Residue, then its C-alpha position, 0 to 999 in steps of 0.5 A: m210063627t212056629s206051626p205044628y210041623k208034621s216033621l216033628v214026628f220023625s223019631s230020629l229028628l226028635s232024638l237029635l233036636c228035642s230039648c233036654e234037662s241040661l247041656d248034656y248031649t247024647p249023639a243019636d246013632q241013627m242020626s249019623g252021616q250015613t243015614f241022615w244029612r243026605t237029602e233035601e227033606h233031611a235038611r228041612q227036618a233038621a231046620v224044623g227040629l230046631y223050633a222044638a228046642m226054641k219053644a222049650p219052657w226054659c228057652f222061649g216057651m215061658e216068655f209071658t212069665f217075665d212080666m212078673c219081674s216088672d211093675i205090671a205083674d206080681g207072682t210066685t213062680p217061676w221068677a220069684d227071686i228075680s221079682r222080689g230081689t231079696s234072695f236073688a243069687s247065682n245058684n238060682g234055678g231059673v237063671q241056671n235053666h235059662w242059661q242051659y236051654l239057651y246054649e242048648l239052642v245055640h249048639r243045636s243050631n251049630t249042629v245044623i249049620r255045620n252039617v247042612a253046609t256039606m250036604d249034596i243038595s241045592q245051594s238054595t236049600i242050604d242057604k235057607v236052612t242055614g239062615e233059619a239056624k243062624f236066626l235062632r242062634a242070634m235069638a238065643y245070644f241076644r237073650m243071653l246078652n240081655c241077661w248076662g252081658g258078654v258070654p262065651y261064644y261058640d259057633e258051628s266050628c264047635d262040635i258039641n259031640e266032641e267038645f262037651s267036656t272041654l267047653n271052657a271059652t272065656r266070656s266074649s265082650a258084650d260088643e263082640i256078642r252083639q256083632h255076632i248077632i248082627e252078622d247072623l241076622t244079616y245072613a238070615i235077611a239075605n237068605l230067608p224067604v219073605k214067605w214060606d209055602e202053607s205047609d211050612l207056615g211058621r218057619v222064620t222069615k226075612g221079615a222076622a230077621y229084619a224085626l229082630r235085627g232092628k230090635v238089637y239096634l234099638y237096644n243098642q241105641e243105634w236109632e237110624k239102623a233100627i229105623s231102617d230095619f223096622e221101616k222095611i217091614v212096616y212100610n214094605r220097603t223091599a218086599d210085600y211082607g203082608y203084615a197088618l195090625h189085627p182088626s180085633y185086639n181081643e181076637l189076636f190073643r185067641l187064635y187057635n185051631g188053625k187060625h192065624s193073623d197077619e200081625m204075627i211076625f214070629s210066634i209059637q203056634s199051638i196045635d191043640g188044647n187036648t192030649s196031642g200035638y203041642a201047646l204052651d202052658i200059659v194057664s198054669y201061670f196066668g189062670n185063676k182057680s175057676t179056670m179048667r177043673l180047679i187045677a190052675g192057680n194064680c202064679i202070676v197076676p196083673s199088678t194094680n200099677l198096670a190096671d191104673m195105667y189104663e186111661n179113661l176113654d177120652g184119653s185123660p189120665f185115670d184117677w181113683d179119687e175122682n171116683f172114690p174120694g180118698f182112695n189114693s190115700g191107700d187107706s185099706q179100710l176105706r177102700r174095702k168100704y167102697m168096694c166090698v160086698a157080702i156073699d152067702q156061706g155057700s158061695t153062690t149069691v151076693t147077699s148084700t152090696l153093703e156100702a159098695d156101689t157095684t155099678k160105679i165100681m164097674d164103671a171105673y173100669r169099663n169107662r177106660d181104654p178097652r184093653l184094660m178089661l180085655n187084658i184083666i178080669t176086674p171086680y164085679s165083671h164076669y168070666l166064663g170058667t168051668d165047674a168041678g166037672s170042667s163044664p162051662m160055668d159063669k163066674q164073677f169076681v167079687l171083693a167079699d167082706a168075709s166078716k159079713g158072710g162067706a168067702p169066694m169059692e171057685a167050685m161055685a159062682f165066684i173066682r178065688n185067688s189061690e194065694g189069698w191076695n185080693s188082686y186082679f186076674w188075667r183075662k188075656w190068654i185065658p180060654t173061656g169055658n172049654l172052647d166048645g170042647y177044643w180045650g181039655e188040658y189046663n196045662r195046654t193053652p191052645y193059643e198062638f203066642p207072639l215072640i215078635r208081632l207088628g204092634d210091638v215093632i210099630l211101637m219100637l219104630a215110634e221109639a226110634y223115630n222119637e229118639h232120632g228127633e222125628t217126633d211127628k213120625a213117632i206120634a203117628e206110629v203110636n196113634k196106629i196102636r191106639a186107633r185099633v182099640g178106639m182110643p183117641g190119638l195123641n195131639s188129636g185135640a184135647a189138652w191131655l192128649a197134647v205132647t210137646d217134646k221128646e221126653d213127653v213122647a218117650k213117656r207116652i211110648r213107654d206107657e203105651r207099650a205097657r198097656e198094649l203088650a201086657g202079658e207078653g213078657l216084654r216089660y222087664w226087658d224094656l225097663r232095664r234097657w231104659g234104665l228105669l228098673e230101679e224106680s219101677v221096683k215097689n212092694a207088691t200090693d193088692i187092690f186094697g193097698d195091702m201088702m202081698y210081698l216085699r220087693s227090693y233093688q240092688p245095682r247088681h240086679e241090672l245083670w243076672p249072675i253067671p250061674l254058679v254051676e257054670m262057674d264050677r264047670n268052666r273055670n275061665l268064666t268071670q262073674n258079673t259085678g256084685w255077685 
């Protein structure tokens, strides 16, 4: 977990380690060996400063946005080209930025590793700080491996101060990059503590290194190795790691003002939601027009596919036709007849329900897996937003028939989509009201955001068990996740809960990951590693089945293009197939 480190205020550290707009690196004179890299506290500051580079938006600070590249979210930014697939190209700005900021983290990690090694301080401190830097370097290279495959590899022997203008390494193979990642994480496991003191809450731990190494093994289908690493922290095989599923799924994504959870293995911890400290900008992408002063838009919204994936409360599959006959035909007019009401011109009151049964509509959502309404604002449910003066104000999500009255306006009683889509809205990650004054800046969402959490690890362990032929163990892990929200377990009695073979369990795990991890940015990477990206790509449609935008797939989309500007800078780079 990345906590509000006090040492981040050191101006000398910020000069060295804060993120910048490109790989351009300007050495800070005050950070020379004569004034820095001397004491135990300097080593600590250097390690802590790496987290500033890690949580920069184009590095790992916008992880939640990757869901828009998958089948569980739709959106306009920041990954529109990748999401749509229609204008995805090697000069894409997001692709270029991600490459640059990941290498920024690599080179800053290398700087710490190289300098700490020669400091006249305790070996224990050197080992722990080096472990942190190697974990973050491994994290950056693992993302690059998933985006581009093999990439140029630079370790601590590369001094960016001296070699920036001559960085021209060829691409290492994917296997070589993976081996470097494993070596870094193995070092981190051996040297990082199980826990830090309270003052250092948020620094990477041994458990986080086990979790990430297990994930690397899982992605490479090394099931036994993945199981071994995941079991270390799920079952405390070698130490008491202290991780546990948070008792409340809803509260887990609303941890702020110093609240923490034992489910968080490695996360970005926001400081506050006002004008000081640090907080991720989630609302700008996930918020609706009724969220904080009417400023936030709807860059990313939950997809209809995600909403439809949530089961009935008894665990049976949800079917719209069982609630509204003919709904599944996609007839937009029929769906509008079932679901639309009329509101007044002042956007304050529902004047007529027309032919819609709003109670029945709400029941179609609330008689489902509770995570549906905890993650998504559904039609005719309410959300505590803010009025034009940012005071808390109740808002309702209505599907209005504009031909029979007014249209929803966020300044009044309703929620509006800034794109004009009749889509769902996110409830997960979106603050309610102004959090009693704690939240005052729409682009500073004050919640702790997980990069690795136990719920994810448990489902990865279930997947590894299943692929290794241990189906019963896999089912037991999945049922832990379902039990937290009160959903019946697989193989717990009803015919629709029965699972019989490996493929059936695999399908259940994949769906469970979508429902559990929605809004956390993991679905895109899951679909690609499962080989399911192509079949998941469908046009984005709204609740009525109307087109929002087109999406397409080409085989070359399985790997991103090497950024064109990087090809120009380094003539030794080769491009991925198809680009």
